[in-house]
N, C-alpha and C positions, 0 to 999 in steps of 0.2 A: 492383404497382412502384410508385415515382416514377420520374417524367422528369426532374426538377429538375436542372440538374446541380449539381455542388459546387462553389460558389463562395465559395471560402474568407474572401475579402475586400468581400463584397456586406454591401448592410445588410437582408438580409431577415431576418425576425425570428429564426428557426433559428440564423443565424450570429451576432445578436445575442447568444445564448442559448450559445450555443459558448464565444464570448469573454470573455462577462462570467464563464463558468466556469470557461474554463482561467485567467484571470489571480487568481479566487478560491483555486483549485488552487495557482497560483503563489506567490501570497505566505503560504500555508499553509506552504508548502516551507522559504520564506524563514525563515517564523519558527523553524518545526522545527530549521531547522541552522544558526542564525544564530551560535549559539557555534562550532561547530566551525575556522571559522580564524581565530577571535581566541582559540582558547583560549591560546595561547604569553603574550599579552598580561594576560588573566586571571588566569591562573597567577602571573605576574611581579608583579604587585599584589597578590594578594590572599594568595603564600605558597602555591599549593597543590601537592603532592606527585604523583606518577606517579600513585599506588593513588586519592587523589583523581578524579582528571582520567577516569581510567577509571570511575571510580565513574560521574562525570557524563553518560557516552558510552551507558553501561548504563541510567540512571533515563534519558536521552532516550527511549526507545523502551520501556521497563517498559510505561505506560499506553497504547499504542496497540492491545497486544493487544485487550483487554475495550472499548478504546473504539472502535473498527472495529466491534465488532457491535453495540455500545447504538447508536452514530449509524446504523448501518444501522434499526434498528428505528425509531428515532423520525423519519428521512426518510421511511420508508414512511407513517409513523402521520400528520406533521404536515407532510408538503410538503419539496422540497430550498429553498425559498425563506426561508421561516422557520428552517430547520437552519443552514443555512449560513450564516446571519445573526447565527445566535446563538452559534455556532460562533467565529466570529470576534472578534465583539464580547468574548465573555466571556475568551478566549482573551490578549488583550491585557494582561490583568491580570497572568496571569505572566509575562509579558514584559518587562512595565514592570519587574516583582517581579527577574527575574532585572537587567535592568540597573541597579536600584540592591542590587542585594546587598554586606554588607560583611563574610560570613562563607560557609563553605563551608556549612554547613548550610543558610542563607536560597540558594543556587545551587543545591542539591540538590532543597531543596521546589518550585523553582520552576521545574527543569529535569523531574523529573517529574510536575507538572503538565502542561505542555507535551509531554508525549509523547502528550495529546487532539489537538490541534492535528491531529496527523500522520490522525486519521479522519476530517479532510475530503474526501479523496479519494472515499469511498465516495459522499458530496453528489451530485456532479456527474453522476459513473455512469447515477443513476437520471435526476438531469434531461437530460442528456444525450439519453438513450434513449426520453425522454417526445416529442424535439422533430423526431428525425431517422426518415426511412422505412428500411427494414431492410437495402436495398441499400447506404447512406451512414452506417448506425452505427458497424459499424468504422473508416472512417476519422476518424466524428468522435469517439469516444471515443478512439482514438489519438493524435488532436492534444490532446484534453483531458487527456491522462494525458503524454503527451512531451515538453510545452510548461509543463503544471503541474511535473513531474516536476524541468522544470529550474531549478526554485527552489534547488535546495541547488547546480546550480554554479554559479548565480549567487551564490548567498548565500560562496562559495569568494572568487569574483573577486572582488567589488564592497563588499563589509564592510571588510578589509584597510584598501581604498583610503579608504572613508569612515572609518575609524575615525585612520586619520591626518592625512587632511582637518580633523578636528576637532582633534584632536593631545593631547600631554601623557596622563597615565595614567588621565583619565577617556575616551579617545577611545572606547577600546573601548564602554563605558557607553552614547555618543551613538548610534554604531551600531547597536547595538540596538536602544535607545529609538525610533530611525526606524522598525525594521521593526515597534515594537508599535504606534506611532504609522496607519502603513499599514494595518496588520490590522485596528484602530479605524474609523479612513475609509470602507475598504472595506465593510466590515458596512453602513454604510446605503448606500453605491452597491449593493449586489446589491441588498438589499431592497428598495427603489426601482426598482431596471432589471430584476429579472426577474421572469418567472412561471412555477408550477409545470408548466403544460401550454397546448398552442397553445388560440386563441378555439374554445371550444365544443367542447374537448374533457375526456374525463372521467378526472379522478386517481383511481385503482385502490386502494384500502387495502386490507390484511388484515384475515383476521376477529379476528385477534387479535396484540399487541405484543408477550405475553408471551413468544413462542419459535414458533421458523421454523415454521411448517403443513407437512405433508407429507400422501403420499395414497396410501398404501400399509402395512401392517406391517414390510414389510421394511426398506422406507424409514426407518421411526422409530428402527429399530435402526443402519442407517447414520447416521442423524444424530448416535444419542449418541456411536456410535463417532466419526465426526470432530471429536467436544469434547475429544475423550480429550487432542490434541494441541495443543489453545489451554490447559490448564489446566498441561498438561507443561512448556510452556512457560514459565508464571509459575511454578512450582515451581520450573523451573532458574533466575530470575530470582532468585528469593526466597534460592536456594542461594548464586548467587553476593555477595549482599549481605549475606550471614550470616556470621559468625565463620570458617566455614572457604572462605569466600572473601574481599574485599575488608573484611570487619568494618562495615560501615557501620549495620547494626543489629543488636541484642544476639540469643545464644541463645533467650531467652525470646519475643522478636518474631517471629524466624524461627519457631519451634514455633506463634504462635499466625497466623501467616499460611497456614502448613501447615494447620493445622486449619478455618481460615476460606476454603480452596480446598477443602478436599473437603465443607465445607459447601454452599459456594457450586455446584458440582456437582452433589449431590444436590438442591438446587434445582432448578439448570436440569432435572434430569433429570425432575422431577415436574412441573414447567412445563411440558414437553415434551409428556409423557401425559395433559395436564391439555388443553391445546391441541388435541391429536390422538388422544383417545380413540376417537372415532366411528369410527376407521379400522380398529379391533380388533372393533365393533361391526358393521358392514356396508361394503362394500368402495362407493371412492368413484367415481363415473360417470365414465366412460372420457373424455368429452369436458372434463373438467375434473381429469384427472389429469395430475399432471409429473413427472419421474424424476429424485430427488437424487442418484442416480448421477452426472447430467450435473453436479451440483455437486461433488461429490466426486472426480471425475475433474480440475476445473480448481481444486479446494483445494490439490491435490499438485502439479499444474501451475506455479502461482503462487508454492508452497514454492520449488520448483526456480529459476525465475526471478529474480522479485524478490528473494525470500530470499537468493541467492547475488548478487545486485545489490548488495544492502544490504552484504552480507561483506565484496565482494569491492573497495568502494567504500573501505571502514574498510581495508583491509591493502593494499592495490596502491600504494602510495609506499613503503609500508616493504619492499616486494616490490622493487620495484625497486634502490632504494638496495642494500639487501643483495645481490642476486646481481649486479648490474650495478657494487657500491662507487660509486654514484652522491650527490650531494650533494644531502640531501631536498626544499630548494626544486625541484631537476632533475625529482628525483625524482616529486615530485605535480604538477607542470606535465604532466611525462609519462600520468600515470596516469590525470589529469583528461581525457585522449580518452577514457575508460572512459566515463565519465558524461557526456560530450559529445554520443554518438554517440543519446540518448533525444530530440533534437530531431528526427531524423529515421526512426530505428528503428521507435520504438512507432507513431507515425502509418501508416508503410507496412507495418508487421504488420496494423495495422488496415485498410489500404486492399486488401492481399491477400488478407486471409481474405474481405471484399465480394466479392472477383472470382472466389474459386477456390474457396469453401468454408471453414465453419470448420472442420473437421475436417482437412480435408487438410492447409492452415495449418497445427495446430498438429503435425501428424505430423510436416512436414519441417523447420520450426524447432525443434522440442523434437531431432531428429537433431543436426541446424548445433549446438543449443546441449551437447551431451552430447558430441559430440566436440570439439567449440569446448575446453571444458574441460579435456578429455584432452590436446590438442594444448598446452595451459597447464603442465598436470604435466610434459612434458616438457623446458620452459626453463630454460638455465642459464646460467650465465655465461662458457657458451662461444660462446651464440648471437651472431649480431651483432644491438644494441641496436635497431636500427630491424624487424629480424623479428618482435622479442617484442611490439614496438609494434603492429606489425598484427597479431597474430595476439590481441593483448589485446583492440582493438578490432573483429575480425572475430567473438570472441566474443563481443563486447560487443551486435552486430549484432544475434546469435541469439536475446540473452537480452533483451530489448529490445522486438525484433517480435512476439518471445514473448510479452512480457506485454501492447501488442498484440493479439495474435490470443485471449488467454483474456480481454481485456473486452469484443472482438468479441460474444463467447459469453455473457457474463454477462447480459445483457439479454435474451436469447432464451429463459430458464427459463420464466420467472412473471413477466409484467408487476408485480402487486401484492408479488412479494416481492423486487423487484429489489436494494431498500436494503439487506434483510437478507442475500441471495446475495452481493452485492459484499461487504458487511460482512463476511460468513465469511474469503471468497474474499482479502480484502486480507488480513484479519487471519493468515492461513495464510501470507502474503508475509513478514511481522514475525516470525514462529514458524520460519521457514527462516533469517532472520538470527538468531535466537537461536542456532540449532543449528549453524548450520556456524560463529559466531565458538567458541562453545563447543566445537567439535572442534578447531578452529586452535589452541588456547591448547595442546593434546596432541598435536600432531601438526606435521610438516612440511608446507611450500607445496605440495609436489610428491601429495601425500600427501590434503592439505585440494583440491585442483584434481580429484582423481580421487574424492571423495567424492561432489562434487556433481554430476560428471557421470555415476555410478553413481546417481544421486536421479534424476536428468531422464532417465535409460534405465527407471526407475520408470517414471516418468510418463508416457516414450514407451509402454511395454507397457498403462497403464493406459487409455491412448488410446483400443485395440480395444476398451474397453469400452463410449464414449460414441458418440451416434447424432449423427448430424447432423443440426440445428434444421433442420425440416420443418412446411408444411401450417401451422394456425395455433395459438394457447396462444387459451385462453376466458378472460374475466372476467365478471363479473355487476356490470352496474351498478346505479345506486342502487334503479330501481324494482324492481329482478328479472329482470330481462331479460337475457342475454347478447348480449355483444360478441367475434369472431373478431380477434385480429389474428396478420396475417401475420407469418410468421418466414423466409420462402425467397425 
C-alpha cells in the first residue's frame, strides 16, 4: 500500500496524469452535449420540428453503446495516450460539421457521429488505474469521472452565454465551433503531455483484441448473456428511428439494421469463442483466473446509476415544470442541481470505497439510490418545492457516488482487460438511459421513478454475488514471467 498522501494539486507525475485525464473527459462531455442548451436557437434558425429535435437527442446517444466497447478494446491494445488523442482529434470533425450544418440531415449525421466521443470516458479509467495505487484508486477515478462528467453542466451554463456574446443567427454556430477547436487543440496537448504508465512500469495488453477473455466455461456463457442487452438497446434505438417511431429512416432501412444487428451478434459470439475456446479444453490455472461475474454485477449497477442519471437529467426540468407549474427556465435551473452534485458526489463515492471496501460501499450506496428514487416517486405538487429539490439532490448524491464506487472496483478485476471491462460497464450506463427513457414515454413520472428504484434493488440483490477484491491479480510480463498486482 502506498504511503504517499493524495495531494490533489501537487505537481507529482501521477497528479499531472489525473488532471490531463479529467480535462480530456471534461472536453469530450462539453462536445457531446454542446447541442443541448442551444437547441432552441438551432431549431429557430433551421425550422426544426419537435420530432426532429427529439430525433437529434436519440442520435446523440445511439453510437455511444458500441463505441464504448470498441474504444475499450482499442485502449487495451494501443494505450490510452494514442487512443484519447486520436478520439479528440477525429471527433473535432463532426463537431465542425454540426456547427456548419444548414439542414436537418446534416445535423442528424453529425450528432450520430458525435456519439462516438461519449466513449472517451473508458480511456481515462484505464490510464488512471495505471498511475495510482489501490488505496487511492477509487478517489482518483472518482475525481476523473465526476469532474469530467461536469462538462455537460458546464456546456449548459456557458454555451448559451457564448452564443449570445457572438450574437446574431450564427451565435450558436460559433459556440459549437469553439468546443470543436478545444477538442482539436487538446488532442495534441494530451498526446505530448501524457505517458501510458509510470517510468519502468509495464503496460499489460490482452492476448487478443477481438473479444474479451474469460477464464472459465461458465464465464463464457455469462459473457454472451451480457452482450444481449447491448444489442437489445441498439434494436430499441432502431425501432425509435423507424416509421413506428420518429420516421427518420424507412422501413426497409430499419429491417436491414435489424438483420445487421443479428449478424453482428452472431459474429461477436463466434469471436468470443475463438478467443476463449481453450477454456473448453483445459481449465485456466487458478493464478490467472478472474471472475466475470464481478463484471456482470458492475454492469447492472452502472445500468441503474449512470443510466438513471442520463435519463433523469433529460426529464427533470419538465417534471418540475409540470408538477409545480413553474416557468421552464426556473425549472431548468432547479433541475441542474441534480447534475451539479457530480463535482463532489462521484469523487466522494470513490474515496469511501477506498476507505471502507468496494462491496460494502456499493451496498450502502445502492440501497440509498433505490430508496431515493422511491421517495421521488411520491413527489406531488402538494410538496413544498424546496423539499422536492432536496429529495432530488439527495437521490443524486447516491446515484453519482454509486457511479464512483462502481469504477473504483472496475480496474481491480483484470489489469490487461481494464479498457474492455470499463467499455462494457460504461455501455451498460447508456443501455440503462435508453431503457428508462423508453419506459418514460409509456408511463407516469411516479411509475418511472419506481421502475428505477426496482432496478436498483435488483442490482443490490446481485451484489451478494460479488466478491470483495482481495490479494493480487496476475499479469504476464513480455518475457513470460508473472507479475502480481495488489488489489486490496
